[in-house]
C-alpha positions as CSV (number, residue, x, y, z in Angstrom):
1,M,126.8,141.9,133.0
2,L,130.0,141.5,131.0
3,C,132.8,139.2,132.0
4,P,135.3,141.2,134.0
5,E,138.2,139.1,132.5
6,C,137.7,139.5,128.8
7,G,135.0,142.3,128.7
8,K,133.5,140.8,125.6
9,R,131.1,138.1,126.5
10,P,128.3,138.0,129.1
11,A,129.2,136.6,132.5
12,T,127.0,133.5,132.6
13,L,128.9,131.5,135.3
14,H,128.6,132.8,138.8
15,Y,130.4,131.0,141.6
16,T,131.5,131.4,145.2
17,K,134.7,130.0,146.5
18,I,135.6,129.7,150.2
19,V,139.2,128.9,150.8
20,N,140.6,129.1,154.4
21,G,137.6,131.0,155.5
22,E,138.1,133.6,152.7
23,K,135.0,134.0,150.5
24,T,135.5,135.1,146.9
25,E,132.8,135.6,144.3
26,A,133.4,135.6,140.6
27,H,131.2,136.2,137.5
28,L,132.8,134.9,134.3
29,C,131.9,133.9,130.8
30,E,132.3,130.2,130.0
31,V,135.5,130.7,128.0
32,C,137.3,132.6,130.7
33,A,136.0,130.1,133.3
34,Q,137.5,127.3,131.3
35,E,140.8,129.1,131.0
36,K,140.9,129.6,134.8
37,G,139.9,126.0,135.5
38,E,136.6,127.0,137.1
39,Y,134.3,125.6,134.5
40,M,132.6,122.2,135.1
41,P,131.8,120.3,131.9
42,G,128.3,118.9,131.8
43,F,126.7,122.0,133.3
44,D,126.3,123.8,130.0
45,S,122.6,124.2,130.5
46,G,122.9,125.2,134.1
47,F,122.2,123.4,137.3
48,S,118.8,121.8,137.8
49,F,117.2,119.7,140.4
50,H,116.6,117.0,137.8
51,N,120.4,116.8,137.2
52,L,121.0,116.3,140.9
53,L,118.2,113.7,141.2
54,S,119.5,111.9,138.1
55,G,123.0,111.7,139.7
56,L,121.5,110.2,142.8
57,L,119.4,107.7,140.9
58,N,122.3,106.4,138.9
59,F,124.2,105.2,142.0
60,D,123.1,101.6,141.4
61,M,123.1,101.4,137.6
62,V,124.4,98.2,136.0
63,S,127.8,98.5,134.5
64,S,128.0,99.5,130.8
65,E,130.1,96.4,130.0
66,S,127.0,94.3,129.6
67,P,124.3,96.5,127.9
68,N,122.2,93.5,126.8
69,I,121.8,92.3,130.4
70,A,121.0,95.9,131.6
71,Q,118.3,96.3,128.9
72,Q,116.7,93.0,129.8
73,T,116.5,93.6,133.6
74,V,115.4,97.2,133.5
75,P,111.8,97.4,134.7
76,R,109.2,99.2,132.6
77,C,106.0,100.7,133.9
78,A,103.0,98.8,132.5
79,T,100.8,101.9,132.5
80,C,103.0,104.5,130.8
81,G,105.9,102.5,129.5
82,L,108.6,104.6,131.2
83,T,111.8,102.7,132.0
84,Y,114.0,103.2,135.1
85,N,116.7,104.6,132.8
86,Q,114.4,107.2,131.4
87,F,113.2,108.1,134.9
88,S,116.8,108.5,136.1
89,K,117.5,110.9,133.2
90,I,114.4,113.1,133.4
91,G,113.9,112.8,137.2
92,R,110.1,112.5,137.0
93,F,107.6,109.7,136.9
94,G,105.4,109.2,133.9
95,C,102.3,108.2,135.9
96,S,101.2,107.3,139.4
97,D,102.0,103.6,138.9
98,C,105.7,104.2,138.3
99,F,106.4,104.4,142.0
100,E,105.1,100.9,142.5
101,T,107.0,99.6,139.4
102,F,110.3,101.1,140.6
103,R,109.8,100.6,144.3
104,D,112.6,98.0,144.7
105,R,115.1,100.5,143.2
106,L,113.7,103.6,145.0
107,D,113.7,102.2,148.5
108,P,117.5,102.2,148.8
109,L,117.6,105.7,147.3
110,L,115.0,107.0,149.8
111,R,116.8,105.3,152.7
112,R,120.0,107.0,151.6
113,I,118.4,110.5,151.2
114,H,115.9,110.5,154.1
115,G,117.2,107.8,156.4
116,S,114.0,105.8,156.1
117,T,111.5,104.6,153.5
118,T,108.4,105.5,155.6
119,H,107.1,108.9,156.4
120,H,106.9,109.6,160.2
121,G,105.5,113.1,160.1
122,K,104.0,114.8,163.1
123,I,100.3,115.1,163.8
124,P,99.1,118.3,165.4
125,E,97.8,117.6,168.9
126,R,94.6,119.7,168.3
127,T,93.4,117.4,165.6
128,K,93.0,114.3,167.9
129,G,91.6,112.6,164.9
130,E,91.4,109.0,163.7
131,L,94.9,109.3,162.2
132,K,96.5,110.1,165.6
133,I,94.7,107.1,167.2
134,K,95.9,104.8,164.5
135,K,99.5,106.0,164.9
136,D,99.2,105.5,168.7
137,L,97.8,102.0,168.1
138,E,100.7,101.1,165.9
139,K,103.3,102.3,168.5
140,L,101.5,100.4,171.3
141,R,101.4,97.2,169.2
142,E,105.2,97.5,168.6
143,Q,105.8,98.0,172.3
144,L,103.5,95.1,173.1
145,A,105.5,92.8,170.8
146,R,108.7,93.9,172.4
147,S,107.4,93.4,175.9
148,V,106.2,89.8,175.1
149,E,109.5,89.1,173.5
150,L,111.3,90.3,176.6
151,E,108.8,88.4,178.8
152,E,107.6,91.5,180.5
153,F,104.1,90.2,180.9
154,E,102.8,92.9,183.4
155,K,103.8,95.6,181.0
156,A,102.3,93.6,178.1
157,A,99.0,93.4,179.9
158,Q,98.9,97.2,180.5
159,L,99.7,97.8,176.8
160,R,97.0,95.3,175.8
161,D,94.5,97.2,177.8
162,Q,95.6,100.5,176.3
163,I,95.3,99.0,172.8
164,R,91.7,97.8,173.6
165,S,90.6,101.2,174.8
166,L,92.1,102.9,171.7
167,Q,90.3,100.4,169.5
168,E,87.0,101.1,171.2
169,R,87.6,104.9,170.7
170,L,88.4,104.2,167.0
171,S,85.2,102.1,166.5
172,E,83.0,104.9,167.9
């Protein structure tokens, strides 16, 4: 598809604008997009998930005023040698140990993106397996701790009995 503005170059930039509820689509070449002010520098190679992730990862980068300090404090994976700066540029880990190496920097990022650093996925009811029992035990223990803290001892005794019965089912 040729650029409708100049008719010379291929239309490589495709964008949609919504202004006051009016949707307009345009297909322009990079030169015409720059002239119209619709071109975003830095997106020469197109949008990628890695660029998005890299932007999110750089939210806590040390200021460029002290590059020596930044180089000294940047962790490096002992297994593959990947640094956090390299990870933030490419958006991928080098090995399975990178997650543990960069955990202290990733936890705030995961909390920002997902709202939590732990996975609380659902377990299908029909499985009724060991994993479901373990999850239930974890919830009951939390409730038991809260009940004891609030001095609700009758409720705590009931929860204790439920925990014991689940532990017996788990050991079977």
